[in-house]
TILUMVO-853280 format. One record per residue: x, y, z negated of N, C-alpha, C, CB in turn; residue in one letter; residue number from 1. Coordinates in pm, whole numbers, m for minus. Each point is the difference from the previous one (the first is absolute). Glycine has a CB too. Example, Ala and Ser with C-alpha at 12.3 -4.5 7.8 and 13.67 -1.06 7.14 Angstrom:
// residues 2
<rec <1319 m569 m780> <m89 119 0> <90 120 0> <m189 m117 m125> 'A' 1>
<rec <154 222 197> <82 119 m6> <m77 109 m73> <118 m63 215> 'S' 2>
***
This chain:
// residues 184
<rec <3754 222 245> <m30 m25 m134> <m192 85 43> <339 14 m185> 'M' 1>
<rec <m327 66 283> <m113 98 37> <m123 m111 81> <195 253 39> 'S' 2>
<rec <m112 m354 21> <m77 m102 73> <m67 m78 m90> <146 m8 175> 'F' 3>
<rec <m86 m64 m252> <m45 m60 m102> <m112 72 m67> <213 m96 m14> 'H' 4>
<rec <m194 201 m35> <m99 40 m69> <m156 86 67> <234 m9 m156> 'H' 5>
<rec <m207 15 277> <m75 32 144> <m96 m130 m7> <213 136 169> 'T' 6>
<rec <m159 m257 m189> <m63 m114 75> <m106 m15 m159> <240 m147 222> 'R' 7>
<rec <m125 174 m369> <m140 m46 m82> <m95 97 m7> <117 m136 m141> 'L' 8>
<rec <m128 258 178> <m112 86 m2> <m111 m56 115> <163 212 m86> 'Q' 9>
<rec <m98 m256 181> <m139 m98 61> <m61 m53 m43> <58 m31 110> 'G' 10>
<rec <m17 m60 m176> <m23 m131 m30> <m145 15 m96> <287 m86 18> 'M' 11>
<rec <m324 186 m113> <m134 m6 m77> <m110 73 213> <119 98 m434> 'P' 12>
<rec <m73 m63 498> <m67 28 105> <m75 m174 30> <189 248 93> 'T' 13>
<rec <m61 m300 m55> <m55 m175 43> <m81 m110 m139> <263 5 191> 'V' 14>
<rec <m207 35 m280> <m60 m92 m126> <m203 77 11> <328 m20 m225> 'M' 15>
<rec <m313 145 234> <m134 45 30> <m45 m90 131> <44 258 m102> 'K' 16>
<rec <m24 m209 185> <m73 m87 113> <14 m126 m14> <26 148 146> 'R' 17>
<rec <78 m282 m212> <m27 m110 6> <m120 m31 m130> <254 m41 133> 'L' 18>
<rec <m257 126 m231> <m80 m89 m97> <m170 67 62> <222 m30 m270> 'T' 19>
<rec <m249 157 394> <m84 12 58> <m55 m103 43> <75 169 22> 'Y' 20>
<rec <2 m283 89> <m1 m63 79> <m3 m133 m82> <94 166 171> 'C' 21>
<rec <m71 m198 m342> <4 m118 m35> <m139 15 m80> <274 m60 7> 'L' 22>
<rec <m316 192 m19> <m131 10 m41> <m122 m29 57> <110 122 m82> 'F' 23>
<rec <m78 m85 212> <m80 m39 141> <m41 m116 23> <106 134 88> 'F' 24>
<rec <36 m204 m82> <m19 m161 69> <m105 m95 m160> <341 m4 197> 'L' 25>
<rec <m273 78 m319> <m38 m97 m76> <m171 38 m5> <262 m38 m141> 'L' 26>
<rec <m329 146 137> <m147 9 56> <7 m66 99> <m69 193 m63> 'F' 27>
<rec <96 m179 167> <m52 m88 126> <9 m153 m64> <102 174 221> 'L' 28>
<rec <m27 m200 m277> <41 m188 1> <m131 m17 m112> <349 m56 25> 'S' 29>
<rec <m400 114 m136> <m122 m1 m13> <m114 m8 22> <105 36 m37> 'L' 30>
<rec <m118 18 135> <m183 m1 84> <m28 m106 27> <m10 177 119> 'L' 31>
<rec <69 m289 m71> <m37 m121 60> <m84 m68 m157> <242 m27 231> 'P' 32>
<rec <m207 74 m345> <m56 m38 m92> <m99 64 m99> <177 m100 57> 'Q' 33>
<rec <m242 180 43> <m89 81 m67> <m127 m86 m7> <109 225 78> 'A' 34>
<rec <m201 m171 m163> <m142 m81 m7> <m77 m4 170> <m41 104 m298> 'S' 35>
<rec <m49 m214 253> <m91 10 155> <m114 104 m31> <26 m274 87> 'A' 36>
<rec <m32 331 m189> <m98 128 4> <39 118 51> <m81 m78 m171> 'Q' 37>
<rec <241 91 190> <46 154 61> <m58 53 137> <219 m52 m109> 'T' 38>
<rec <m270 154 172> <m82 38 69> <128 56 81> <m249 26 m141> 'K' 39>
<rec <363 66 123> <85 17 78> <104 45 m88> <m141 32 193> 'K' 40>
<rec <291 m31 m97> <111 36 m65> <60 124 125> <43 m274 m161> 'W' 41>
<rec <41 362 119> <53 105 80> <143 18 m50> <m230 114 41> 'S' 42>
<rec <315 m99 11> <132 49 m4> <64 87 40> <m10 m139 m16> 'A' 43>
<rec <98 225 m5> <33 98 89> <76 97 m60> <m183 m43 118> 'G' 44>
<rec <233 215 m79> <65 84 m50> <m77 130 m18> <184 m125 84> 'F' 45>
<rec <m120 194 m177> <m91 118 m49> <155 117 6> <m254 m155 m204> 'R' 46>
<rec <188 256 231> <115 114 38> <m56 126 m75> <73 m91 258> 'L' 47>
<rec <m31 119 m348> <m17 180 m85> <83 m38 m85> <m244 111 m1> 'G' 48>
<rec <233 m50 m125> <125 32 m94> <25 m144 m62> <m60 272 m68> 'K' 49>
<rec <m53 m359 73> <5 m107 m55> <m2 m88 108> <m88 73 m201> 'S' 50>
<rec <226 m87 263> <m5 m114 120> <36 m122 m18> <40 148 124> 'T' 51>
<rec <m102 m221 m74> <69 m170 m8> <m108 m101 84> <116 30 m281> 'G' 52>
<rec <m91 m149 201> <m149 m95 44> <m82 m39 m95> <104 m98 159> 'I' 53>
<rec <m215 93 m7> <m159 m7 m109> <m85 m112 52> <m33 270 m41> 'S' 54>
<rec <14 m345 m33> <m69 m114 0> <m141 11 m87> <235 m118 35> 'A' 55>
<rec <m362 71 28> <m101 34 m56> <m84 m116 23> <38 239 16> 'K' 56>
<rec <m157 m301 m96> <m71 m94 m26> <m135 26 29> <156 m60 m145> 'F' 57>
<rec <m216 22 202> <m163 87 22> <m89 m122 m52> <34 176 254> 'Y' 58>
<rec <m97 m154 m380> <m69 m92 m98> <m123 m21 105> <83 92 m275> 'A' 59>
<rec <m152 50 309> <m154 m8 46> <23 119 123> <m159 m73 m269> 'N' 60>
<rec <26 101 302> <10 129 62> <1 151 m53> <m92 m157 126> 'D' 61>
<rec <127 97 m285> <m46 183 m57> <81 m12 m100> <m262 68 37> 'S' 62>
<rec <381 m157 m58> <119 m25 m95> <139 m41 47> <m176 m61 m135> 'F' 63>
<rec <277 122 95> <108 m101 77> <125 67 m111> <m97 m34 330> 'S' 64>
<rec <200 m30 m357> <104 3 m88> <111 53 142> <m82 m222 m238> 'T' 65>
<rec <206 294 180> <136 50 36> <65 13 m70> <m46 78 119> 'E' 66>
<rec <165 m165 m43> <144 8 m66> <87 75 93> <m19 m222 m122> 'I' 67>
<rec <102 320 62> <67 60 45> <150 m50 m18> <m187 159 m18> 'L' 68>
<rec <272 m125 51> <170 m13 m33> <59 115 72> <23 m267 m12> 'L' 69>
<rec <5 366 m45> <39 122 32> <151 72 m57> <m265 m1 16> 'T' 70>
<rec <293 48 78> <131 83 m9> <m53 154 m23> <153 m171 174> 'H' 71>
<rec <m100 198 m333> <m43 157 m34> <131 10 m134> <m347 13 64> 'R' 72>
<rec <376 117 46> <120 93 m118> <107 m119 m3> <m180 166 m205> 'E' 73>
<rec <236 m219 297> <143 m105 25> <m28 m104 m130> <218 205 110> 'K' 74>
<rec <m392 m275 m123> <m10 m88 m46> <m86 m122 54> <66 164 m147> 'G' 75>
<rec <m109 m206 56> <m115 m132 59> <m94 15 m105> <155 m202 113> 'L' 76>
<rec <m291 224 m65> <m140 m27 m87> <m97 m103 84> <4 261 m110> 'Q' 77>
<rec <m72 m365 m1> <m75 m72 45> <m146 59 m17> <174 m177 m35> 'V' 78>
<rec <m253 198 103> <m124 59 m51> <m102 m88 23> <69 215 35> 'T' 79>
<rec <m189 m218 m83> <m126 m77 19> <m82 75 m41> <65 m198 m17> 'G' 80>
<rec <m181 206 137> <m157 71 30> <m132 m86 7> <131 157 139> 'I' 81>
<rec <m202 m135 m211> <m132 m44 9> <m82 85 85> <25 m95 m213> 'A' 82>
<rec <m51 95 328> <m62 48 98> <m167 6 29> <228 m65 56> 'I' 83>
<rec <m301 118 m44> <m115 53 22> <m43 23 169> <50 102 m249> 'F' 84>
<rec <m144 m151 299> <m19 27 144> <m150 77 m49> <148 m234 171> 'E' 85>
<rec <m138 299 m97> <m126 79 30> <m85 1 155> <130 140 m183> 'E' 86>
<rec <m64 m175 258> <m44 m35 92> <m21 187 121> <m117 m287 m185> 'G' 87>
<rec <34 263 259> <11 106 125> <3 188 m73> <m180 m222 192> 'E' 88>
<rec <247 266 m140> <28 162 m29> <m126 52 m7> <213 34 122> 'I' 89>
<rec <m304 m17 m179> <m151 74 30> <30 137 80> <m122 m93 m240> 'P' 90>
<rec <182 175 193> <m22 143 20> <33 m17 206> <111 138 m331> 'F' 91>
<rec <m6 m234 329> <106 44 133> <m120 m85 108> <338 m4 m112> 'L' 92>
<rec <m422 m90 84> <m87 m60 105> <92 m36 124> <m213 141 m80> 'G' 93>
<rec <345 m210 18> <49 m88 121> <43 m119 m1> <46 164 57> 'I' 94>
<rec <24 m228 8> <31 m131 46> <14 m50 m142> <119 33 247> 'D' 95>
<rec <m241 m162 m263> <m36 m72 m88> <157 m78 m110> <m256 m22 202> 'P' 96>
<rec <355 21 m114> <95 m63 m38> <123 54 m59> <m103 m113 146> 'Q' 97>
<rec <36 254 m192> <38 77 m77> <m38 40 m136> <37 29 191> 'I' 98>
<rec <38 m77 m287> <m90 13 m126> <89 67 m112> <m147 m220 60> 'F' 99>
<rec <131 253 m197> <47 61 m81> <44 m104 m165> <m149 221 163> 'W' 100>
<rec <243 m209 m205> <m1 m124 m120> <64 137 m134> <93 m327 184> 'Y' 101>
<rec <m69 264 m284> <81 63 m106> <30 m133 m82> <m114 261 m7> 'Y' 102>
<rec <156 m240 m117> <114 m94 m42> <72 30 m159> <48 m11 279> 'G' 103>
<rec <m3 m87 m348> <73 74 m120> <41 m146 m12> <m130 243 m129> 'I' 104>
<rec <291 m211 101> <90 m89 m73> <82 42 m79> <m16 m109 146> 'G' 105>
<rec <128 37 m101> <158 45 m101> <103 m47 43> <m86 m3 m195> 'G' 106>
<rec <206 68 202> <125 m43 61> <99 m26 m120> <m44 138 225> 'H' 107>
<rec <165 m190 m204> <135 m17 m108> <92 m77 121> <m125 m45 m299> 'A' 108>
<rec <234 147 241> <134 m11 67> <71 48 m55> <m48 m9 165> 'G' 109>
<rec <201 86 m72> <39 138 m65> <53 52 124> <59 m51 m259> 'Y' 110>
<rec <52 150 221> <m2 88 107> <161 72 m92> <m342 38 119> 'Y' 111>
<rec <438 m7 6> <145 24 m49> <12 171 42> <118 m288 50> 'R' 112>
<rec <m38 385 m103> <48 103 m35> <111 14 14> <m132 10 m105> 'F' 113>
<rec <200 117 104> <143 m3 7> <m11 143 m96> <94 m143 271> 'T' 114>
<rec <m13 151 m401> <m5 150 m72> <134 19 1> <m200 0 m160> 'R' 115>
<rec <226 82 134> <151 115 m40> <2 m37 m167> <m37 271 201> 'N' 116>
<rec <181 m291 m217> <51 m51 m166> <154 73 49> <m153 m305 m103> 'A' 117>
<rec <154 322 m62> <174 7 0> <39 m83 m111> <34 245 84> 'R' 118>
<rec <75 m291 m78> <147 m73 m54> <22 100 m119> <132 m101 247> 'D' 119>
<rec <m42 6 m347> <64 44 m121> <54 98 25> <28 m174 m84> 'E' 120>
<rec <30 202 199> <82 122 32> <m38 116 77> <138 m153 m17> 'A' 121>
<rec <m282 153 52> <m112 102 75> <m14 m6 143> <46 153 m164> 'G' 122>
<rec <57 m267 192> <m9 m33 131> <m146 m47 69> <244 m54 m57> 'N' 123>
<rec <m278 141 153> <m181 m42 66> <6 m158 119> <m82 348 22> 'L' 124>
<rec <9 m414 m74> <m2 m91 73> <m160 m58 42> <247 m30 m109> 'F' 125>
<rec <m282 m37 184> <m137 m63 70> <11 m114 m88> <m15 75 272> 'S' 126>
<rec <m121 m123 m276> <m2 m107 m121> <m139 m65 80> <119 139 m279> 'Q' 127>
<rec <m154 m284 302> <m136 m45 70> <m56 m27 m100> <45 m86 200> 'R' 128>
<rec <m162 79 m212> <m118 m57 m101> <m60 m49 48> <m19 111 m119> 'R' 129>
<rec <m25 m210 62> <m142 m72 39> <m144 5 m137> <197 m195 167> 'S' 130>
<rec <m287 247 m85> <m120 m18 m176> <m141 m36 81> <104 249 m214> 'R' 131>
<rec <m207 m333 111> <m73 m114 12> <m143 111 86> <115 m208 m267> 'A' 132>
<rec <m152 149 345> <m128 38 25> <m122 m72 3> <127 118 90> 'S' 133>
<rec <m244 m28 m186> <m88 m108 m31> <m131 100 m4> <173 m194 m147> 'V' 134>
<rec <m267 196 187> <m108 100 21> <m143 m43 55> <196 140 37> 'G' 135>
<rec <m279 m92 19> <m115 3 51> <m3 50 128> <m74 11 m202> 'V' 136>
<rec <m12 m32 282> <11 32 142> <m152 10 49> <241 m125 34> 'D' 137>
<rec <m311 234 35> <m123 16 7> <30 3 155> <m101 116 m239> 'G' 138>
<rec <m41 m146 352> <25 m15 155> <m179 48 23> <245 m247 45> 'L' 139>
<rec <m212 298 82> <m144 62 23> <77 m19 189> <m130 233 m291> 'I' 140>
<rec <39 m293 371> <22 13 170> <m83 m24 60> <168 m44 8> 'G' 141>
<rec <m83 94 145> <m139 m112 128> <77 m53 38> <m181 107 108> 'A' 142>
<rec <118 m254 m12> <60 m72 67> <m95 m43 123> <146 m54 m206> 'A' 143>
<rec <m36 m25 242> <m104 m6 143> <81 m137 91> <m73 329 28> 'W' 144>
<rec <m31 m444 m30> <4 m84 28> <m13 m39 150> <m45 6 m222> 'R' 145>
<rec <99 m96 299> <m45 m4 147> <m71 m135 m9> <199 141 132> 'S' 146>
<rec <m344 m111 m22> <m35 m93 24> <40 m112 83> <m110 142 m71> 'P' 147>
<rec <196 m116 151> <70 m88 74> <197 m56 8> <m244 119 109> 'D' 148>
<rec <294 m33 m183> <128 m48 m98> <m38 m70 m131> <127 201 82> 'L' 149>
<rec <m23 m229 m144> <25 m60 m135> <67 131 m86> <43 m275 98> 'P' 150>
<rec <m76 384 m99> <63 140 m17> <m60 63 m99> <54 25 216> 'L' 151>
<rec <4 6 m345> <m82 115 m83> <150 158 m7> <m205 m254 m212> 'D' 152>
<rec <78 362 269> <122 90 m16> <m67 104 m126> <115 m12 295> 'V' 153>
<rec <m10 60 m381> <m106 87 m134> <77 126 m11> <m85 m212 m176> 'S' 154>
<rec <42 289 158> <64 165 m61> <m45 m4 m126> <m18 164 202> 'V' 155>
<rec <94 m125 m311> <m40 m14 m153> <78 72 m110> <m70 m214 72> 'D' 156>
<rec <40 300 m135> <47 69 m129> <m30 m50 m108> <m9 168 92> 'W' 157>
<rec <150 m217 m137> <75 m80 m108> <2 45 m123> <125 m62 150> 'K' 158>
<rec <m166 135 m242> <72 128 m93> <37 m153 m109> <m180 334 23> 'P' 159>
<rec <317 m303 m101> <19 m108 m49> <73 101 m175> <37 m218 298> 'Y' 160>
<rec <m24 141 m374> <30 88 m152> <79 m82 m42> <m198 113 m77> 'F' 161>
<rec <369 m102 69> <55 m52 m67> <7 20 m186> <84 m4 258> 'D' 162>
<rec <m49 m137 m327> <83 32 m102> <102 m9 m60> <m127 1 11> 'L' 163>
<rec <196 35 m33> <164 m56 19> <27 28 m178> <107 99 321> 'F' 164>
<rec <m134 m207 m350> <39 6 m134> <153 m59 m20> <m260 m19 m65> 'L' 165>
<rec <255 130 m81> <m77 60 m101> <m8 146 53> <72 m163 m202> 'P' 166>
<rec <20 218 298> <39 166 m25> <m94 43 82> <253 24 m39> 'V' 167>
<rec <m277 m54 182> <m70 126 75> <m126 m54 91> <243 137 15> 'S' 168>
<rec <m351 m115 28> <m56 5 87> <m17 72 172> <m36 m61 m237> 'M' 169>
<rec <2 18 323> <1 42 119> <m158 m6 71> <267 m76 m3> 'S' 170>
<rec <m286 116 112> <m121 8 79> <59 m45 154> <m129 209 m162> 'E' 171>
<rec <15 m217 254> <46 m51 155> <m118 55 49> <144 m233 m9> 'G' 172>
<rec <m207 355 m1> <m118 41 75> <m6 m12 178> <m9 162 m221> 'L' 173>
<rec <114 m173 211> <m7 43 150> <75 m170 81> <50 355 m51> 'F' 174>
<rec <m100 m443 53> <74 m128 32> <m128 m25 118> <155 m109 m271> 'D' 175>
<rec <m150 146 413> <m86 13 70> <91 m123 138> <m127 304 m117> 'I' 176>
<rec <78 m386 142> <54 m122 73> <m126 m39 84> <182 m89 m190> 'G' 177>
<rec <m97 42 328> <m106 m127 81> <62 m75 43> <m152 99 70> 'V' 178>
<rec <61 m235 m82> <23 m147 m49> <m27 m39 174> <m105 m38 m324> 'S' 179>
<rec <167 m27 355> <2 m125 52> <m27 m164 m5> <97 172 16> 'V' 180>
<rec <m224 m205 m14> <20 m164 m34> <m75 m127 110> <m3 104 m274> 'R' 181>
<rec <76 m181 271> <m69 m115 121> <m54 m73 m77> <146 m22 181> 'Y' 182>
<rec <m281 m3 m117> <m104 m96 m126> <33 m145 100> <m272 206 m119> 'I' 183>
<rec <293 m319 m10> <m36 m102 44> <m89 m106 m114> <212 58 170> 'F' 184>
***
């Protein structure tokens, strides 16, 4: 019985990985159908409190949009962010391929948690729960694009504010991440 129980506990991890892969493959399958107006696309990974898959569309030299499919607090979130790129970092006076950016967007998804509860006899047991996650995201960071390789590497701070309807709210002020994306 414990072997069967152990296998069932491993299933959510497998399902999470399959979900990431399916969304990523769906995104890649839609790329050839993008309009001829597109400048560039990039896809890769973000590592941080919100870790997951990152896909970015560069509309022009100063505006892009990013879609993140992330795993946070044992759940999944989809985040969309409008990003405004501001060019070189003026006070550093370094490599022109390094620039700063900022953005705003939102997210939706769910998270899972375990809480202790008591049954009618007063016995304590653990109860797994899920809750919706809807909120607002900010973004500020610095990126480097290689002049020789189709590569975009960025470090960012992505604070978010969750609204768990209808009873509670939370914030994530320390979501600092590193993203690496392949540009095509």
